[in-house]
N, C-alpha and C positions, 0 to 999 in steps of 0.2 A: 103695503104691508100692514098687517093688523097692529093696532095699538095694544101693547101688552105691558104689564108691570115689568120693571127691570128684573131679569131672570137671575137665578142662581142655578148652576149646573153641577152635577155631582157624579163622580165615578168611585171606584174602589179606593183610590189613593188621594183624589183631588176634590177640592171644592172651588168652583169658579164663581166669584161673587162680585158685586160692585166694589170699586175702590172707595176708600174713605180717606179723609185728610190724615188720619193716623198712619196711613201707609207711606206717607211722603218721605220720611227718612230712609225707609227700607228701599223704596224705589230709587232714591238718589244714590244709595250705596250700591245696589245691584246694577242698575242701568248706567251708573257712573263709572263702572269698570271699563277701561279702555277696550278690553276684549269684546264686551257687549256692544259698545258704541261702534266698533269697527265693523260689526256684522249687520247693523240696522241703519238704513238710510237716514231716518229722521231722529236719531238719538245723537245729541251733541256731546262733545267731549272738550273740556270738562263739563260735567253735569253739575251746575251750580246750585247752591242752597236756594230753596224756594221754587225751583223750576218744576219739581214734581207736583207740588200743590197747585200751581198754575195749570199744569196739564190735567190733573184730576178735576179741576173746576170745569173743564170743558165736557166731561163725560155725560153729566145729566142733560145739559142742553142738546148735545149731539143725539142722545137717545130719544128724548122727548120730541125732537124735530126730525126724527127718522133719518139722521145722517150716519149713525153708526152706534156700535156698542163696544165697550171695553171692559174686559173681565180681569180682575185680580186672580191670578192662578195661585192657589194656596194648598198646602198639605192638610189633609183631613186630620192627620194624627196630632198635630200641634198648632194648626192654623198659621204656620209660617208662610209669609208671602214669598213666592219663588220666581214670579214673572208676570207677564201680561200677555193676553191674547184678545184680539178684537176683530170686528168686521167694519169696513167702511161701505155703507150702502150706496148702491146705484139703482134707486127704485124704478126709474123709467125702463131699465133693462132687466129688472128682476134678478139682480146679481149683487155680489159684494166682493171686496178684496179682503183677504185674510192677512193679518199681520200679527207678529208675536216676537217676544224675546223671553228667554229663561236665564236666570242668574247663573253665572259661571259655576258656583259650587253645586249646581243641580244638573249640569250637563251630563249626558250619557246615561241617564237613568230612565228614559222613556217618558218623561213628564210632558214634553212638548207634543209628542204624538198622542198621548192620552188626552190632553187638553184639546188638541185639534179635533179629535173624534167627537168630543162633546160639542164643540162649537159648530162643526159641520152638521151634526144632527139637529142642533137648534136652528141653523140656517135653513136646512131643507125641510124639516118636519114642522117647526113652529112658524117660521117666517115665510115658508113656501117659496123660497128663492129657486131659481132655475139653475144658477151657476155661481160658483165661488172660485176665485183665482187668487194666486199669490205670486210673489216674485222674490228672487234672491240674487245677491251679487255673485259673480263668477267665483270669487275667492272664498265663498262660504258654502261649499258643497254639502255640509251637514244639514243645512236648511233644506236643500233639495232632497236629501234622503228622508227627512221628515215628511215632506210633501208627497213623496212616492209612497211612503208607508200609509198615508192618509187616503191613498187611491187616486191622487191627483196625477194627471198626465202632462208630460212636457208639451208645451204649445209653441215654444220658440225662444229665440235669444235676440234681444235688442242690443246691438253692439254699441259700446261707449254711450249708453243711454242716459246715465246719470253721473254726477260728479260727487265723490266722497273725499273730503280732505284734499282737494286739489287734483285728484286722479280720476280719469274717466273709468267707469265701471260698466262691464257688460252685465245685462240683467236677464236672468232666465225666468221665463213665465211658465207656470203650471196651472192647470185648471181641472175642475171636476163638475160634472152636471148632476142635477138631482137624480135623474134616472140611473146614472152610474153609481151614485152613492147608495141608492136604495136597492140596487141589484144584488 
């Protein structure tokens, strides 16, 4: 993958930008909501003070070392942070895993799909990846609907694949190829 400066991506309503330490309190508030933590495998609950800044600290080294990119999803109208969307790179296979969360007050307004289109465009047009995939827990079908709206196709279900809060979760996998995105 080419070395590029950390990007900012823009749509009509959204600006996706690098996280800053000033975002820490908002991340803790939004991601700390149990409803958010329940839908994302790697978000703990409770989300303790200081955890967001520790997470944000990993973003620059991950990007510089071609491991991934994390975007702060913000509203263009008032610059409010509403969520996160990122890619975990698998360079050897020219692909990445898409991951995201949007704060509960912003659900149902199309923000996740809008941000996803920006990130997929970046993945395929700028990074020249061949494939992007994502996964969601069986009890979070809204995430699957976002993936479908992004043009991702169901690729399979891994039964009882991960444990969240002591319970085995079936994981649904969706993917999209560069040729499908560009078609």
